[in-house]
C-alpha positions in Angstrom: -26.7 11.6 17.3 -25.9 7.9 17.4 -24.8 6.2 14.1 -23.7 2.6 13.3 -20.6 2.6 11.1 -18.4 -0.1 9.5 -14.8 0.5 8.6 -12.2 -2.2 9.4 -13.9 -2.6 12.8 -17.7 -2.3 13.3 -18.5 0.5 15.7 -21.1 3.0 16.9 -20.5 6.8 16.6 -22.0 9.5 18.8 -21.7 13.2 18.3 -23.6 16.0 20.1 -22.9 18.4 17.3 -19.1 18.3 17.5 -17.5 20.4 14.8 -15.4 19.1 12.0 -12.0 18.1 13.3 -13.4 17.6 16.8 -11.3 15.7 19.4 -12.0 11.9 19.1 -12.6 9.4 21.9 -12.4 5.7 21.0 -14.0 3.3 23.5 -13.1 -0.4 23.9 -15.5 -2.7 25.7 -14.6 -5.6 28.0 -14.5 -9.3 27.5 -18.0 -10.7 26.5 -19.6 -7.3 25.9 -20.2 -5.3 22.8 -20.0 -1.8 21.2 -23.4 -0.8 22.7 -21.9 -0.9 26.3 -19.7 2.1 26.7 -21.4 4.4 24.1 -24.1 4.9 26.7 -21.7 7.1 28.6 -21.0 9.4 25.7 -23.8 11.9 26.4 -22.3 12.5 29.9 -18.9 13.5 28.5 -17.6 16.8 26.9 -19.9 17.8 24.1 -16.9 18.8 22.0 -16.0 15.2 21.6 -16.8 12.8 18.7 -17.1 9.4 20.3 -16.6 5.9 18.7 -17.4 2.7 20.5 -15.8 -0.3 18.8 -16.9 -4.0 18.5 -14.2 -6.4 19.3 -13.4 -8.9 16.5 -14.0 -12.3 18.1 -17.6 -13.4 18.4 -18.5 -15.4 21.5 -22.3 -15.6 21.1 -25.2 -13.3 20.7 -23.9 -9.7 21.1 -20.9 -11.0 23.0 -17.4 -10.3 21.7 -13.7 -10.4 22.8 -10.5 -8.7 21.7 -8.6 -11.9 22.3 -9.2 -15.3 23.9 -8.6 -15.8 27.6 -9.0 -18.8 29.9 -9.9 -18.9 33.6 -7.6 -21.4 35.4 -6.7 -22.2 39.0 -3.6 -20.2 38.5 -5.5 -17.2 37.2 -6.4 -15.8 33.8 -4.2 -17.0 30.8 -4.0 -15.0 27.6 -3.5 -16.0 24.0 -0.6 -13.6 23.4 -0.5 -14.1 19.6 -4.2 -13.2 19.3 -3.6 -10.2 21.6 -0.9 -8.9 19.2 -3.2 -9.4 16.2 -6.0 -7.5 18.0 -3.5 -4.7 18.8 -2.4 -4.5 15.2 -6.0 -4.5 14.0 -6.8 -1.7 16.3 -3.7 0.3 15.4 -4.7 0.0 11.7 -8.2 1.2 12.5 -6.9 4.2 14.4 -4.6 5.2 11.6 -7.3 4.9 9.1 -9.8 6.8 11.2 -7.3 9.6 11.9 -6.6 9.9 8.2 -10.3 10.0 7.4 -11.6 12.3 10.1 -8.6 14.5 10.9 -9.4 14.9 14.6 -7.8 17.6 16.6 -4.1 17.1 16.8 -4.3 14.0 14.5 -4.5 11.8 17.5 -7.3 10.1 19.6 -8.1 9.5 23.2 -8.4 5.8 24.0 -10.7 4.6 26.8 -11.1 1.0 27.7 -12.8 -1.1 30.4 -11.4 -4.5 31.6 -10.0 -6.3 28.5 -10.5 -3.0 26.6 -8.1 -1.4 29.1 -5.5 -4.1 28.3 -5.9 -3.2 24.6 -5.3 0.4 25.7 -2.0 -0.5 27.2 -0.9 -2.7 24.3 -1.7 0.1 21.9 0.0 2.8 24.0 3.2 0.7 24.4 3.4 0.0 20.6 2.0 3.2 19.0 1.9 6.0 21.6 2.2 8.6 18.7 -1.4 7.9 17.8 -2.8 8.9 21.2 -3.6 12.1 23.1 -4.2 10.0 26.3 -5.3 6.7 27.8 -8.2 6.0 30.1 -7.8 2.5 31.6 -10.8 1.4 33.8 -10.8 -1.8 35.9 -8.1 -3.3 33.7 -4.5 -4.6 34.0 -1.2 -4.3 32.3 -0.4 -6.9 29.6 1.1 -10.0 31.3 4.5 -9.0 29.9 4.8 -5.2 30.0 7.7 -4.0 28.0 11.0 -3.5 29.7 12.2 -1.0 27.1 9.1 0.2 25.3 9.5 1.3 21.6 9.0 5.0 21.2 9.9 5.3 24.9 10.2 9.1 25.0 6.8 9.4 23.3 5.3 7.0 25.7 6.8 8.8 28.6 4.9 12.0 27.8 1.5 10.2 27.1 -1.1 11.0 29.8 -2.8 8.1 31.6 -5.9 8.0 33.8 -6.2 4.7 35.6 -9.2 3.8 37.8 -9.8 0.5 39.7 -12.3 -0.8 42.2 -11.3 -1.8 45.7 -13.8 -4.6 45.6 -13.2 -5.8 42.1 -13.6 -9.6 42.1 -12.7 -10.1 38.4 -9.4 -8.2 38.3 -8.4 -7.6 41.9 -7.2 -4.2 43.1 -3.7 -5.6 43.0 -3.9 -5.4 39.2 -4.6 -1.7 39.4 -1.8 -1.1 41.8 0.6 -3.0 39.6 -0.3 -0.7 36.7 0.1 2.4 39.0 3.6 1.3 40.0 4.8 0.5 36.5 3.4 3.7 35.0 4.8 5.9 37.8 8.2 4.6 36.7 7.7 5.1 33.0 5.4 8.1 32.4 5.2 11.7 33.6 1.5 12.3 33.5 -0.4 9.7 35.5 -3.7 10.0 37.5 -4.5 6.9 39.5 -7.6 6.5 41.6 -9.2 3.7 43.6 -13.0 3.7 44.4 -15.1 1.5 46.7 -16.7 -0.4 43.8 -16.5 -3.7 42.1 -15.8 -4.5 38.4 -17.7 -1.5 37.1 -17.8 2.1 36.2 -19.5 4.0 39.0 -20.6 7.7 39.1 -17.4 8.8 40.7 -15.4 7.2 38.0 -17.5 8.8 35.3 -17.2 12.2 36.9 -13.4 11.8 37.0 -13.2 10.6 33.4 -15.3 13.6 32.3 -13.2 16.2 34.2 -9.9 14.6 33.0 -11.0 14.6 29.4 -12.2 18.2 29.7 -8.8 19.3 30.9 -7.0 17.5 28.2 -9.4 18.8 25.5 -8.9 22.4 26.8 -5.2 21.9 26.0 -5.7 20.9 22.4 -8.7 22.9 21.3 -8.3 26.7 21.0 
């Protein structure tokens, strides 16, 4: 069942009959998209999940939103770092509020993001890893200044990551995925990294991998 909800962040919710206290997956769309984008994938994921797809806070036009402003320059993409931190803090507050209200399994959530949504994943994981069961980062990149000594470093170290990137991505080139792979290999113990022959997208192979990865993690937290 698909429902529109408003808390501190507008969002859509999907549940295929998940029980009270079900594991919770929070989805974060990319730059210029909206909360209707990733929620379409929910029916193809584990039926034990409750799924939320969030709308980013910055309106860019009709049904177009961003988590923080970016600019496309000859030197590459530039980021408004202060706005990114505000978005990170807004998302962190939403997650804490949602965990308190819904009491999902383990009092944590899975976080899945595409493109700029994946950057939000990383920002949240580096700042508040205790809120998360795991991170799924699709066609994204690390923040432009990944932490040298992340806060809650031991908690972050044990946080599972699934990172997927397209070999033919012309928005965030494959080098961005490989940079994330390299950094995470040095800083976390549970990393799955895959490259697929696709562009800036989520293809069938990626969705199958996300579904199987989530199933394995849910099996570990639901008796």
